[in-house]
Wavefront OBJ file of the C-alpha trace (Angstrom):
o trace
v 22.976 -48.321 41.744
v 26.691 -49.235 41.488
v 29.330 -47.234 39.635
v 29.548 -50.015 37.011
v 25.896 -49.355 36.089
v 26.663 -45.695 35.441
v 29.421 -46.605 33.020
v 27.070 -48.965 31.198
v 24.450 -46.233 30.901
v 27.093 -43.895 29.512
v 28.158 -46.511 26.960
v 24.550 -47.109 25.904
v 23.955 -43.362 25.519
v 27.072 -42.967 23.404
v 26.080 -45.982 21.319
v 22.561 -44.750 20.572
v 23.409 -41.044 20.244
v 24.092 -41.224 16.459
v 20.845 -43.153 16.017
v 18.887 -40.505 17.919
v 20.480 -37.783 15.820
v 19.557 -39.630 12.651
v 15.969 -40.116 13.834
v 15.675 -36.411 14.689
v 16.962 -35.480 11.247
v 14.458 -37.814 9.605
v 11.593 -36.380 11.667
v 12.571 -32.791 10.832
v 12.870 -33.686 7.153
v 9.447 -35.335 7.161
v 7.932 -32.285 8.876
v 9.509 -30.026 6.253
v 8.212 -32.183 3.404
v 4.702 -32.252 4.871
v 4.755 -28.486 5.439
v 5.897 -27.809 1.883
v 3.253 -30.191 0.540
v 0.488 -28.385 2.458
v 1.784 -24.964 1.366
v 2.131 -26.076 -2.270
v -1.364 -27.533 -2.224
v -2.833 -24.274 -0.957
v -0.865 -22.254 -3.489
v -1.935 -24.599 -6.291
v -5.550 -24.414 -5.177
v -5.428 -20.605 -5.066
v -3.823 -20.469 -8.517
v -6.379 -22.878 -9.996
v -9.277 -20.885 -8.518
v -7.825 -17.645 -9.890
v -7.399 -19.160 -13.351
v -10.930 -20.534 -13.244
v -12.296 -17.111 -12.349
v -10.349 -15.539 -15.190
v -11.695 -18.119 -17.644
v -15.235 -17.590 -16.370
v -14.856 -13.808 -16.398
v -15.324 -13.481 -12.636
v -11.831 -12.437 -11.583
v -11.436 -9.325 -9.460
v -8.726 -7.154 -11.051
v -5.757 -6.278 -8.882
v -4.859 -3.186 -10.908
v -7.628 -0.825 -11.995
v -6.222 2.705 -12.089
v -3.235 4.389 -13.662
v -2.484 7.670 -11.897
v -0.064 10.163 -13.431
v 0.772 13.251 -11.410
v 0.783 16.564 -13.271
v 4.150 18.210 -13.829
v 2.904 21.074 -15.979
v 1.889 24.559 -14.914
v 0.606 23.274 -11.557
v 3.225 20.969 -10.071
v 2.687 19.044 -6.813
v 3.256 21.394 -3.913
v 2.816 21.911 -0.231
v 1.991 25.152 1.557
v 1.523 26.393 5.108
v -1.783 25.569 6.779
v -3.451 26.071 10.141
v -6.285 24.450 12.080
v -7.665 26.201 15.128
v -4.366 27.986 15.494
v -2.296 24.802 15.104
v 0.351 25.067 12.349
v 0.593 22.430 9.658
v 0.959 21.979 5.915
v -1.431 21.389 3.039
v -0.229 18.944 0.381
v -1.806 19.148 -3.060
v -1.346 17.527 -6.457
v -3.132 17.443 -9.809
v -3.550 14.088 -11.539
v -4.728 12.266 -14.621
v -6.652 9.141 -13.593
v -7.258 6.369 -16.111
v -9.496 3.365 -15.557
v -7.712 0.498 -17.337
v -10.471 -2.076 -16.716
v -13.706 -2.824 -18.545
v -15.970 -1.780 -15.640
v -16.466 1.477 -13.688
v -14.332 1.941 -10.577
v -14.124 4.566 -7.852
v -11.364 6.064 -5.757
v -12.432 5.090 -2.253
v -9.519 6.516 -0.281
v -6.184 8.305 -0.643
v -3.430 8.645 1.900
v 0.160 9.744 2.256
v 2.460 6.906 3.255
v 3.885 8.651 6.303
v 4.182 7.632 9.952
v 1.424 7.846 10.906
v -0.321 7.750 7.538
v -2.287 10.851 6.574
v -5.633 10.381 4.849
v -6.925 13.003 2.452
v -9.558 13.327 -0.226
v -9.589 12.936 -3.997
v -11.756 14.917 -6.408
v -12.346 13.522 -9.896
v -13.929 15.362 -12.825
v -17.110 13.862 -14.184
v -16.601 12.341 -17.610
v -19.521 14.304 -19.146
v -19.767 17.604 -17.241
v -17.164 19.920 -15.730
v -17.914 18.976 -12.119
v -15.596 17.409 -9.573
v -16.472 14.954 -6.857
v -16.446 11.285 -5.875
v -17.555 9.946 -9.249
v -17.030 6.751 -11.190
v -14.007 6.391 -13.404
v -15.440 5.044 -16.631
v -13.718 2.184 -18.473
v -10.747 3.094 -20.677
v -11.212 6.790 -19.990
v -8.722 9.349 -18.643
v -9.995 12.254 -16.557
v -8.305 14.962 -14.455
v -8.504 15.090 -10.681
v -6.689 16.278 -7.599
v -5.721 15.118 -4.122
v -5.405 17.201 -0.964
v -3.937 16.322 2.428
v -3.474 18.252 5.667
v -0.504 17.288 7.840
v -0.231 18.417 11.475
v 2.242 19.412 12.789
v 4.340 20.637 9.839
v 7.024 18.196 8.697
v 8.877 20.536 6.310
v 10.228 24.080 6.425
v 9.851 26.716 3.670
v 12.166 25.976 0.777
v 12.222 22.227 1.500
v 10.545 19.716 -0.797
v 8.448 16.855 0.535
v 9.070 13.399 -0.904
v 6.191 11.060 -0.140
v 4.235 8.174 -1.618
v 0.597 8.812 -2.456
v -1.510 5.665 -2.087
v -4.722 5.584 -4.119
v -7.214 2.945 -2.971
v -9.993 1.849 -5.317
v -13.394 0.481 -4.345
v -12.090 -3.090 -4.739
v -9.418 -2.529 -2.093
v -6.476 -2.337 -4.482
v -3.733 0.111 -3.538
v -1.908 2.057 -6.244
v 1.302 3.668 -4.957
v 2.849 6.685 -6.670
v 6.001 8.431 -5.355
v 5.667 12.215 -5.600
v 7.910 15.194 -4.882
v 5.897 18.127 -3.523
v 7.603 21.474 -4.021
v 7.848 23.644 -0.922
v 6.884 27.333 -0.685
v 9.339 30.222 -0.618
v 7.133 32.658 1.268
v 4.764 32.502 4.203
v 1.388 31.897 2.546
v -1.083 30.329 4.969
v -3.918 27.970 4.078
v -6.632 27.156 6.588
v -8.212 23.723 6.416
v -11.540 24.069 4.644
v -10.998 27.683 3.607
v -8.263 29.669 1.933
v -6.715 32.810 3.313
v -3.493 34.761 3.624
l 1 2 3 4 5 6 7 8 9 10 11 12 13 14 15 16 17 18 19 20 21 22 23 24 25 26 27 28 29 30 31 32 33 34 35 36 37 38 39 40 41 42 43 44 45 46 47 48 49 50 51 52 53 54 55 56 57 58 59 60 61 62 63 64 65 66 67 68 69 70 71 72 73 74 75 76 77 78 79 80 81 82 83 84 85 86 87 88 89 90 91 92 93 94 95 96 97 98 99 100 101 102 103 104 105 106 107 108 109 110 111 112 113 114 115 116 117 118 119 120 121 122 123 124 125 126 127 128 129 130 131 132 133 134 135 136 137 138 139 140 141 142 143 144 145 146 147 148 149 150 151 152 153 154 155 156 157 158 159 160 161 162 163 164 165 166 167 168 169 170 171 172 173 174 175 176 177 178 179 180 181 182 183 184 185 186 187 188 189 190 191 192 193 194 195 196 197 198
């Protein structure tokens, strides 16, 4: 191919370059419009289904429990703990749990939002007898309860407070997050996981 042909190709490329840019812009714009339309359609469908379930009384609530940590005579605290000779800490808090729905719910899981997360257990007082366990929270009723966690190795020293978020998971999978300040011990009291000692 002669040198004159190369110049012609260069001229053609320069001539059609703005057109190619315009076509690319149009294609990107069309893709954006189509993507937004698909996303909006899905969002609209989800919203319509949710509204229909609410109207028909079949909606699954996303908030079921109000949890208020006790700040009275027994404030949230952590203390020394051990497990098979391994040092750690026990984290404890007293609560008032209220079921704000019209149906019974249960606390299925509790964990501290740490890295890694630390799962614990929740004990709730029965609404009729003075017994604690994994019981239903009855509608529109407030009952006392407590949460306990064991963290290994220890992440605080005596005299230091622990700031952490307690996540309460109900039986519907909803997570209720409550930030809590756990007061640290001044002495050297030791708690053993499962049993108490000195």
